[in-house]
PAROVEX-723029 format. One record per residue (C-alpha): z, x, y. Coordinates in nm, 2 decimals. Layout:
+--------+--------+--------+
!      w !      u !      v !
+--------+--------+--------+
!      Z !      X !      Y !
...
+--------+--------+--------+
//
This chain:
+--------+--------+--------+
!      w !      u !      v !
+--------+--------+--------+
!  -0.63 !   4.23 !   2.27 !
!  -0.48 !   3.89 !   2.33 !
!  -0.61 !   3.73 !   2.02 !
!  -0.81 !   4.00 !   1.84 !
!  -0.80 !   4.38 !   1.80 !
!  -1.16 !   4.42 !   1.92 !
!  -1.11 !   4.74 !   2.10 !
!  -0.95 !   4.93 !   1.81 !
!  -1.17 !   5.13 !   1.57 !
!  -1.29 !   5.05 !   1.31 !
!  -1.33 !   4.71 !   1.46 !
!  -1.45 !   4.54 !   1.14 !
!  -1.12 !   4.64 !   0.96 !
!  -0.89 !   4.55 !   1.25 !
!  -1.05 !   4.21 !   1.30 !
!  -1.00 !   4.12 !   0.94 !
!  -0.64 !   4.25 !   0.97 !
!  -0.59 !   4.02 !   1.27 !
!  -0.71 !   3.72 !   1.06 !
!  -0.47 !   3.82 !   0.78 !
!  -0.17 !   3.83 !   1.02 !
!  -0.24 !   3.46 !   1.10 !
!  -0.20 !   3.36 !   0.73 !
!   0.15 !   3.31 !   0.58 !
!   0.18 !   3.50 !   0.25 !
!   0.53 !   3.55 !   0.12 !
!   0.56 !   3.66 !  -0.24 !
!   0.50 !   3.38 !  -0.49 !
!   0.35 !   3.17 !  -0.21 !
!   0.00 !   3.33 !  -0.18 !
!  -0.19 !   3.00 !  -0.19 !
!  -0.31 !   3.02 !   0.17 !
!  -0.43 !   3.38 !   0.15 !
!  -0.60 !   3.32 !  -0.19 !
!  -0.79 !   3.02 !  -0.04 !
!  -0.89 !   3.24 !   0.26 !
!  -1.03 !   3.51 !   0.02 !
!  -1.22 !   3.25 !  -0.19 !
!  -1.36 !   3.09 !   0.12 !
!  -1.47 !   3.44 !   0.23 !
!  -1.65 !   3.50 !  -0.10 !
!  -1.83 !   3.17 !  -0.07 !
!  -1.93 !   3.23 !   0.29 !
!  -2.08 !   3.57 !   0.20 !
!  -2.23 !   3.44 !  -0.12 !
!  -2.04 !   3.68 !  -0.34 !
!  -1.93 !   3.60 !  -0.70 !
!  -1.56 !   3.55 !  -0.75 !
!  -1.29 !   3.45 !  -1.00 !
!  -0.93 !   3.35 !  -0.99 !
!  -0.72 !   3.39 !  -1.30 !
!  -0.43 !   3.17 !  -1.41 !
!  -0.16 !   3.37 !  -1.23 !
!  -0.35 !   3.35 !  -0.90 !
!  -0.52 !   3.69 !  -0.87 !
!  -0.85 !   3.68 !  -0.70 !
!  -1.15 !   3.91 !  -0.79 !
!  -1.46 !   3.93 !  -0.57 !
!  -1.77 !   4.13 !  -0.69 !
!  -2.05 !   4.27 !  -0.49 !
!  -2.38 !   4.42 !  -0.62 !
!  -2.47 !   4.78 !  -0.54 !
!  -2.67 !   4.87 !  -0.24 !
!  -3.03 !   4.98 !  -0.30 !
!  -3.06 !   5.31 !  -0.49 !
!  -2.70 !   5.30 !  -0.61 !
!  -2.73 !   5.06 !  -0.90 !
!  -2.67 !   5.32 !  -1.16 !
!  -2.33 !   5.43 !  -1.03 !
!  -2.01 !   5.36 !  -1.21 !
!  -1.85 !   5.04 !  -1.11 !
!  -1.54 !   5.08 !  -0.88 !
!  -1.25 !   4.84 !  -0.83 !
!  -1.08 !   4.85 !  -0.50 !
!  -0.73 !   4.69 !  -0.53 !
!  -0.46 !   4.56 !  -0.30 !
!  -0.19 !   4.29 !  -0.31 !
!  -0.19 !   3.96 !  -0.12 !
!   0.18 !   3.92 !  -0.06 !
!   0.40 !   4.08 !   0.20 !
!   0.77 !   4.16 !   0.24 !
!   0.93 !   3.89 !   0.47 !
!   1.21 !   4.05 !   0.67 !
!   1.32 !   3.98 !   1.02 !
!   1.59 !   4.06 !   1.26 !
!   1.87 !   3.81 !   1.25 !
!   1.83 !   3.72 !   1.62 !
!   1.46 !   3.63 !   1.57 !
!   1.35 !   3.27 !   1.51 !
!   1.06 !   3.30 !   1.26 !
!   0.94 !   3.10 !   0.96 !
!   0.74 !   3.32 !   0.72 !
!   0.61 !   3.01 !   0.54 !
!   0.44 !   2.88 !   0.86 !
!   0.44 !   3.12 !   1.16 !
!   0.17 !   3.39 !   1.22 !
!   0.29 !   3.75 !   1.25 !
!   0.31 !   3.86 !   1.62 !
!   0.14 !   4.19 !   1.60 !
!   0.10 !   4.42 !   1.90 !
!   0.00 !   4.77 !   2.00 !
!   0.26 !   5.02 !   2.10 !
!   0.09 !   5.35 !   2.18 !
!  -0.04 !   5.50 !   1.86 !
!   0.12 !   5.23 !   1.65 !
!   0.07 !   4.87 !   1.56 !
!   0.40 !   4.68 !   1.52 !
!   0.53 !   4.32 !   1.49 !
!   0.78 !   4.14 !   1.71 !
!   1.10 !   4.13 !   1.52 !
!   0.95 !   4.10 !   1.17 !
!   0.77 !   4.29 !   0.91 !
!   0.41 !   4.35 !   1.00 !
!   0.25 !   4.30 !   0.66 !
!   0.03 !   4.61 !   0.68 !
!   0.18 !   4.66 !   0.34 !
!  -0.07 !   4.57 !   0.20 !
!  -0.27 !   4.36 !   0.46 !
!  -0.45 !   4.68 !   0.57 !
!  -0.58 !   4.72 !   0.22 !
!  -0.70 !   4.37 !   0.21 !
!  -0.87 !   4.42 !   0.55 !
!  -1.05 !   4.73 !   0.43 !
!  -1.18 !   4.54 !   0.12 !
!  -1.31 !   4.25 !   0.32 !
!  -1.48 !   4.49 !   0.57 !
!  -1.65 !   4.66 !   0.28 !
!  -1.75 !   4.33 !   0.11 !
!  -1.90 !   4.19 !   0.44 !
!  -2.08 !   4.52 !   0.55 !
!  -2.45 !   4.56 !   0.49 !
!  -2.50 !   4.93 !   0.59 !
!  -2.24 !   5.10 !   0.37 !
!  -2.38 !   5.28 !   0.06 !
!  -2.20 !   5.19 !  -0.26 !
!  -2.25 !   5.12 !  -0.63 !
!  -2.14 !   4.80 !  -0.79 !
!  -1.79 !   4.71 !  -0.67 !
!  -1.51 !   4.47 !  -0.75 !
!  -1.23 !   4.39 !  -0.51 !
!  -0.90 !   4.28 !  -0.68 !
!  -0.63 !   4.10 !  -0.48 !
!  -0.31 !   4.06 !  -0.68 !
!  -0.02 !   3.82 !  -0.63 !
!   0.35 !   3.89 !  -0.62 !
!   0.35 !   4.27 !  -0.61 !
!   0.66 !   4.29 !  -0.39 !
!   0.90 !   4.08 !  -0.60 !
!   0.79 !   4.12 !  -0.96 !
!   0.44 !   4.26 !  -1.00 !
!   0.36 !   3.94 !  -1.18 !
!   0.00 !   3.95 !  -1.07 !
!  -0.06 !   4.29 !  -1.24 !
!   0.15 !   4.18 !  -1.54 !
!  -0.07 !   3.87 !  -1.57 !
!  -0.41 !   4.05 !  -1.57 !
!  -0.61 !   3.97 !  -1.89 !
!  -0.82 !   4.23 !  -2.07 !
!  -1.18 !   4.20 !  -1.97 !
!  -1.10 !   4.06 !  -1.62 !
!  -1.21 !   4.39 !  -1.46 !
!  -1.54 !   4.56 !  -1.55 !
!  -1.48 !   4.88 !  -1.35 !
!  -1.42 !   5.23 !  -1.48 !
!  -1.26 !   5.36 !  -1.16 !
!  -0.98 !   5.21 !  -0.95 !
!  -0.90 !   5.28 !  -0.59 !
!  -0.55 !   5.14 !  -0.52 !
!  -0.52 !   5.09 !  -0.14 !
!  -0.14 !   5.05 !  -0.13 !
!  -0.01 !   5.39 !  -0.03 !
!   0.15 !   5.48 !   0.30 !
!   0.08 !   5.84 !   0.38 !
!  -0.23 !   5.96 !   0.56 !
!  -0.37 !   6.28 !   0.41 !
!  -0.21 !   6.23 !   0.07 !
!  -0.37 !   6.12 !  -0.26 !
!  -0.14 !   5.98 !  -0.52 !
!  -0.20 !   6.02 !  -0.90 !
!   0.13 !   5.90 !  -1.04 !
!   0.42 !   5.67 !  -0.97 !
!   0.77 !   5.57 !  -1.10 !
!   0.84 !   5.29 !  -1.33 !
!   1.12 !   5.05 !  -1.25 !
!   1.35 !   4.76 !  -1.34 !
!   1.60 !   4.54 !  -1.18 !
!   1.96 !   4.49 !  -1.29 !
!   2.12 !   4.17 !  -1.17 !
!   2.48 !   4.07 !  -1.18 !
!   2.69 !   3.75 !  -1.17 !
!   3.05 !   3.81 !  -1.08 !
!   3.24 !   3.49 !  -1.12 !
!   3.53 !   3.38 !  -0.90 !
!   3.77 !   3.10 !  -0.84 !
!   3.87 !   2.94 !  -0.51 !
!   4.21 !   2.94 !  -0.35 !
!   4.34 !   2.77 !  -0.04 !
!   4.34 !   2.97 !   0.28 !
!   4.68 !   3.12 !   0.34 !
!   4.88 !   2.98 !   0.63 !
!   4.91 !   3.33 !   0.78 !
!   4.54 !   3.39 !   0.79 !
!   4.31 !   3.44 !   1.10 !
!   3.94 !   3.41 !   1.01 !
!   3.73 !   3.71 !   1.12 !
!   3.36 !   3.78 !   1.07 !
!   3.26 !   4.15 !   1.02 !
!   2.89 !   4.25 !   1.07 !
!   2.70 !   4.57 !   0.99 !
!   2.38 !   4.58 !   1.19 !
!   2.13 !   4.82 !   1.34 !
!   2.03 !   5.01 !   1.02 !
!   1.67 !   5.10 !   0.97 !
!   1.65 !   4.97 !   0.61 !
!   1.33 !   5.08 !   0.44 !
!   1.16 !   5.10 !   0.10 !
!   1.39 !   5.16 !  -0.19 !
!   1.15 !   5.40 !  -0.34 !
!   0.98 !   5.60 !  -0.06 !
!   1.29 !   5.60 !   0.17 !
!   1.57 !   5.64 !  -0.08 !
!   1.61 !   6.02 !  -0.02 !
!   1.61 !   6.00 !   0.36 !
!   1.98 !   5.96 !   0.41 !
!   1.96 !   5.60 !   0.54 !
!   2.27 !   5.38 !   0.54 !
!   2.32 !   5.08 !   0.31 !
!   2.48 !   4.79 !   0.48 !
!   2.64 !   4.66 !   0.16 !
!   2.81 !   4.99 !   0.09 !
!   2.92 !   5.03 !   0.45 !
!   3.07 !   4.68 !   0.48 !
!   3.25 !   4.70 !   0.15 !
!   3.39 !   5.04 !   0.24 !
!   3.55 !   4.88 !   0.55 !
!   3.68 !   4.58 !   0.35 !
!   3.82 !   4.82 !   0.09 !
!   4.02 !   5.00 !   0.36 !
!   4.14 !   4.67 !   0.52 !
!   4.24 !   4.53 !   0.18 !
!   4.43 !   4.84 !   0.09 !
!   4.62 !   4.86 !   0.41 !
!   4.66 !   4.49 !   0.52 !
!   4.58 !   4.27 !   0.21 !
!   4.29 !   4.09 !   0.38 !
!   4.13 !   3.81 !   0.18 !
!   3.76 !   3.74 !   0.14 !
!   3.58 !   3.41 !   0.19 !
!   3.22 !   3.53 !   0.16 !
!   3.02 !   3.85 !   0.15 !
!   2.64 !   3.85 !   0.22 !
!   2.42 !   4.15 !   0.26 !
!   2.06 !   4.26 !   0.21 !
!   1.78 !   4.05 !   0.09 !
!   1.51 !   4.21 !  -0.12 !
!   1.54 !   4.41 !  -0.44 !
!   1.30 !   4.68 !  -0.31 !
!   1.45 !   4.72 !   0.03 !
!   1.75 !   4.92 !   0.14 !
!   2.00 !   4.67 !   0.29 !
!   1.98 !   4.67 !   0.67 !
!   2.24 !   4.41 !   0.76 !
!   2.55 !   4.27 !   0.59 !
!   2.83 !   4.04 !   0.70 !
!   3.15 !   3.90 !   0.56 !
!   3.41 !   3.64 !   0.65 !
!   3.76 !   3.76 !   0.58 !
!   4.11 !   3.63 !   0.65 !
!   4.36 !   3.87 !   0.83 !
!   4.73 !   3.82 !   0.87 !
!   4.78 !   3.73 !   1.23 !
!   5.09 !   3.96 !   1.25 !
!   4.87 !   4.27 !   1.21 !
!   4.55 !   4.16 !   1.38 !
!   4.58 !   4.43 !   1.64 !
!   4.61 !   4.70 !   1.38 !
!   4.32 !   4.55 !   1.19 !
!   4.10 !   4.57 !   1.51 !
!   4.20 !   4.93 !   1.56 !
!   4.10 !   5.00 !   1.20 !
!   3.75 !   4.85 !   1.26 !
!   3.71 !   5.05 !   1.59 !
!   3.81 !   5.37 !   1.41 !
!   3.58 !   5.30 !   1.12 !
!   3.29 !   5.22 !   1.35 !
!   3.33 !   5.56 !   1.52 !
!   3.36 !   5.74 !   1.18 !
!   3.06 !   5.59 !   1.02 !
!   2.84 !   5.62 !   1.33 !
!   2.93 !   5.99 !   1.34 !
!   2.85 !   6.03 !   0.97 !
!   2.51 !   5.87 !   1.01 !
!   2.42 !   5.97 !   1.37 !
!   2.11 !   6.16 !   1.26 !
!   1.95 !   5.89 !   1.05 !
!   2.11 !   5.57 !   1.18 !
!   2.16 !   5.60 !   1.56 !
!   2.17 !   5.23 !   1.62 !
!   2.43 !   5.14 !   1.35 !
!   2.71 !   4.91 !   1.48 !
!   3.01 !   4.76 !   1.29 !
!   3.16 !   4.47 !   1.48 !
!   3.40 !   4.18 !   1.44 !
!   3.37 !   3.83 !   1.57 !
!   3.58 !   3.52 !   1.56 !
!   3.49 !   3.28 !   1.28 !
!   3.55 !   2.91 !   1.19 !
!   3.84 !   2.86 !   0.96 !
!   3.70 !   2.83 !   0.60 !
!   3.83 !   2.60 !   0.34 !
!   3.89 !   2.86 !   0.07 !
!   3.92 !   3.23 !  -0.02 !
!   3.82 !   3.38 !  -0.35 !
!   4.10 !   3.44 !  -0.60 !
!   4.28 !   3.78 !  -0.58 !
!   4.17 !   3.90 !  -0.92 !
!   3.80 !   3.84 !  -0.85 !
!   3.84 !   3.99 !  -0.50 !
!   3.98 !   4.31 !  -0.65 !
!   3.69 !   4.32 !  -0.90 !
!   3.43 !   4.27 !  -0.62 !
!   3.56 !   4.53 !  -0.39 !
!   3.60 !   4.79 !  -0.66 !
!   3.26 !   4.74 !  -0.83 !
!   3.07 !   4.75 !  -0.50 !
!   3.25 !   5.07 !  -0.41 !
!   3.18 !   5.22 !  -0.76 !
!   2.82 !   5.10 !  -0.79 !
!   2.59 !   5.40 !  -0.74 !
!   2.33 !   5.39 !  -0.47 !
!   2.06 !   5.65 !  -0.38 !
!   1.91 !   5.94 !  -0.55 !
!   2.04 !   6.00 !  -0.90 !
!   1.82 !   6.29 !  -1.01 !
!   1.56 !   6.51 !  -0.84 !
!   1.26 !   6.63 !  -1.05 !
!   1.30 !   6.96 !  -1.22 !
!   0.92 !   7.00 !  -1.24 !
!   0.79 !   6.88 !  -0.90 !
!   0.95 !   7.04 !  -0.59 !
!   1.13 !   6.79 !  -0.36 !
!   1.03 !   6.49 !  -0.57 !
!   1.28 !   6.21 !  -0.65 !
!   1.28 !   6.15 !  -1.02 !
!   1.55 !   5.88 !  -1.06 !
!   1.72 !   5.65 !  -0.81 !
!   1.91 !   5.32 !  -0.78 !
!   1.94 !   5.07 !  -0.49 !
!   2.23 !   4.83 !  -0.43 !
!   1.99 !   4.58 !  -0.28 !
!   2.18 !   4.26 !  -0.21 !
!   2.50 !   4.07 !  -0.24 !
!   2.50 !   3.69 !  -0.21 !
!   2.79 !   3.45 !  -0.22 !
!   2.71 !   3.15 !  -0.44 !
!   2.94 !   2.85 !  -0.49 !
!   3.11 !   3.00 !  -0.80 !
!   2.99 !   3.36 !  -0.82 !
!   2.86 !   3.66 !  -0.64 !
!   2.50 !   3.73 !  -0.72 !
!   2.43 !   4.11 !  -0.69 !
!   2.08 !   4.25 !  -0.71 !
!   2.01 !   4.62 !  -0.78 !
!   1.69 !   4.80 !  -0.86 !
!   1.63 !   5.13 !  -1.05 !
!   1.33 !   5.36 !  -1.05 !
!   1.23 !   5.67 !  -1.24 !
!   0.92 !   5.87 !  -1.35 !
!   1.10 !   5.93 !  -1.68 !
!   1.15 !   5.62 !  -1.90 !
!   1.47 !   5.75 !  -2.07 !
!   1.62 !   5.83 !  -1.73 !
!   1.53 !   5.48 !  -1.60 !
!   1.71 !   5.33 !  -1.89 !
!   2.01 !   5.56 !  -1.84 !
!   2.06 !   5.48 !  -1.47 !
!   2.02 !   5.11 !  -1.53 !
!   2.29 !   5.13 !  -1.80 !
!   2.50 !   5.33 !  -1.56 !
!   2.49 !   5.04 !  -1.31 !
!   2.54 !   4.78 !  -1.58 !
!   2.85 !   4.97 !  -1.71 !
!   3.02 !   4.96 !  -1.37 !
!   2.99 !   4.58 !  -1.35 !
!   3.08 !   4.52 !  -1.72 !
!   3.41 !   4.69 !  -1.65 !
!   3.48 !   4.38 !  -1.43 !
!   3.37 !   4.13 !  -1.69 !
!   3.06 !   4.04 !  -1.49 !
!   2.74 !   3.90 !  -1.65 !
!   2.47 !   4.16 !  -1.64 !
!   2.09 !   4.13 !  -1.70 !
!   1.81 !   4.38 !  -1.70 !
!   1.45 !   4.27 !  -1.61 !
!   1.17 !   4.38 !  -1.84 !
!   1.07 !   4.64 !  -1.59 !
!   0.73 !   4.79 !  -1.53 !
!   0.57 !   5.12 !  -1.65 !
!   0.52 !   5.43 !  -1.45 !
!   0.18 !   5.59 !  -1.40 !
!   0.14 !   5.93 !  -1.56 !
!  -0.04 !   6.18 !  -1.34 !
!  -0.38 !   6.32 !  -1.45 !
!  -0.45 !   6.63 !  -1.24 !
!  -0.80 !   6.66 !  -1.41 !
!  -0.91 !   6.31 !  -1.30 !
!  -1.27 !   6.28 !  -1.20 !
!  -1.20 !   6.03 !  -0.91 !
!  -0.92 !   6.26 !  -0.79 !
!  -1.17 !   6.54 !  -0.75 !
!  -1.41 !   6.31 !  -0.57 !
!  -1.13 !   6.20 !  -0.34 !
!  -1.02 !   6.55 !  -0.28 !
!  -1.37 !   6.68 !  -0.20 !
!  -1.44 !   6.38 !   0.02 !
!  -1.13 !   6.44 !   0.23 !
!  -1.21 !   6.81 !   0.26 !
!  -1.56 !   6.74 !   0.37 !
!  -1.45 !   6.49 !   0.64 !
!  -1.15 !   6.68 !   0.78 !
!  -1.20 !   7.04 !   0.68 !
!  -0.87 !   7.06 !   0.50 !
!  -0.72 !   6.98 !   0.16 !
!  -0.53 !   6.65 !   0.10 !
!  -0.19 !   6.67 !  -0.06 !
!  -0.20 !   6.55 !  -0.42 !
!   0.13 !   6.39 !  -0.52 !
!   0.31 !   6.14 !  -0.73 !
!   0.52 !   5.87 !  -0.55 !
!   0.87 !   5.75 !  -0.62 !
!   0.77 !   5.39 !  -0.59 !
!   0.62 !   5.13 !  -0.81 !
!   0.24 !   5.09 !  -0.78 !
!   0.04 !   4.84 !  -0.97 !
!  -0.16 !   5.14 !  -1.12 !
!   0.09 !   5.18 !  -1.40 !
!   0.04 !   4.82 !  -1.52 !
!  -0.33 !   4.82 !  -1.46 !
!  -0.37 !   5.15 !  -1.65 !
!  -0.17 !   4.99 !  -1.94 !
!  -0.40 !   4.68 !  -1.93 !
!  -0.72 !   4.88 !  -1.90 !
!  -0.69 !   5.20 !  -2.09 !
!  -0.91 !   5.48 !  -1.97 !
!  -0.93 !   5.35 !  -1.61 !
!  -0.96 !   5.65 !  -1.38 !
!  -0.73 !   5.59 !  -1.07 !
!  -0.61 !   5.72 !  -0.74 !
!  -0.40 !   5.56 !  -0.47 !
!  -0.42 !   5.63 !  -0.09 !
!  -0.38 !   5.47 !   0.24 !
!  -0.31 !   5.51 !   0.61 !
!   0.03 !   5.61 !   0.77 !
!   0.29 !   5.33 !   0.75 !
!   0.65 !   5.37 !   0.85 !
!   0.95 !   5.15 !   0.81 !
!   0.79 !   4.93 !   0.54 !
!   1.00 !   4.64 !   0.41 !
!   1.18 !   4.62 !   0.74 !
!   1.12 !   4.48 !   1.09 !
!   1.05 !   4.84 !   1.20 !
!   0.73 !   4.84 !   0.99 !
!   0.44 !   5.00 !   1.18 !
!   0.10 !   5.14 !   1.11 !
!  -0.06 !   5.44 !   1.28 !
!  -0.39 !   5.32 !   1.43 !
!  -0.58 !   5.64 !   1.42 !
!  -0.49 !   5.69 !   1.05 !
!  -0.66 !   5.36 !   0.97 !
!  -0.99 !   5.51 !   1.09 !
!  -0.94 !   5.81 !   0.86 !
!  -0.85 !   5.57 !   0.57 !
!  -1.17 !   5.37 !   0.63 !
!  -1.39 !   5.69 !   0.66 !
!  -1.24 !   5.83 !   0.34 !
!  -1.31 !   5.51 !   0.15 !
!  -1.67 !   5.51 !   0.26 !
!  -1.72 !   5.87 !   0.16 !
!  -1.56 !   5.83 !  -0.18 !
!  -1.79 !   5.53 !  -0.26 !
!  -2.10 !   5.74 !  -0.16 !
!  -2.00 !   6.00 !  -0.42 !
!  -1.92 !   5.79 !  -0.72 !
!  -2.09 !   5.94 !  -1.02 !
!  -2.38 !   5.79 !  -1.23 !
!  -2.29 !   5.59 !  -1.54 !
!  -2.33 !   5.80 !  -1.85 !
+--------+--------+--------+
//
């Protein structure tokens, strides 16, 4: 286990996953993993293509007796979310992921693991290199930049894929087959400010919010998790209202599709009331920990001494910032009226960054109903427009409309039932999958999405259940055995 995962089954999948953890692959920087995939194809004498946006496609002929089956595309994405704890020294552009086994789970030391979607890649490579698995003609598609823009799926050209069926290997729940997903868009904001000299009465203080779980802004948005940006701003709002504190900088969250885990601000406090301010922070920490004790047991709000900055932001801009962050919606906006316990529409206050002349605020919206997606995005935009901020919406990406009568769904369902003597759950997911875009690019493609158990994705708590990977692999093999004959 020191340098490989040889003792974990299925060994062929885990050994490829180990190799993948050694290759840096941040979003928009997939050159190294793409080269690895192309070298793999050459080594195994498989045909391959790479398109202009960087997607890699590898094809493999059918095994003997399966030549007349429909062609299947297995699909995953090359990039990974790059999140780490602040006390961890790690360079995602250079350093290999430090994966380790902890009981039933595989985790990483202080960083995201990259099982989203490295485990999908590993399963594809295991299939492409195997010589004793029955399957018809297959394609394996590896897309770029799924996590920050879906640009790989957006860039697919008609005709690139030959398959009639798509198996998306990017889901995170063992025993569940997904047949639909939400569409989404980003709303980004520039809130401009001017600089003023630091008041003579000011004592610099750094406030930090840490210990939150974070998580996926789609799958985890309804789990009652804390948002570090909202918590930090709530405290600053109270301190500003009571003591007139001034802000030097505010930075929280990182990724548009992750719930903010950490945030910190440098503020200036009047030295005459510093004791009262410290009591406010202590009281706030107690209150918010009590509110979130079930979902965020490790939450901590603390203050530290800070170097004296050269400026504070002007009072008008500070008032706008504090108020819009307080008013900005975050979380579930609407539950589905048609599907029990299914989130229909949500929004995520993802990140706040202090730039030299403005605050750059990133939010993301999701919905399985296009009109509701536009509505919640406009809701967020309206809040910031009240403060004269510059607001932009991204083009967004489409949802994936469920087809309960799908042929590949029935094959997947029966395969799962045969293997495990129980029915899988058939669901839609409140997250963006590339299936929506692929279905738009290749009309008529019959699709399902499934995967092993992953928890804490998009955060350093990301982990994958080892036993579920074995079931994921077995299900993939069984599905491929039962692909129907071409008509």
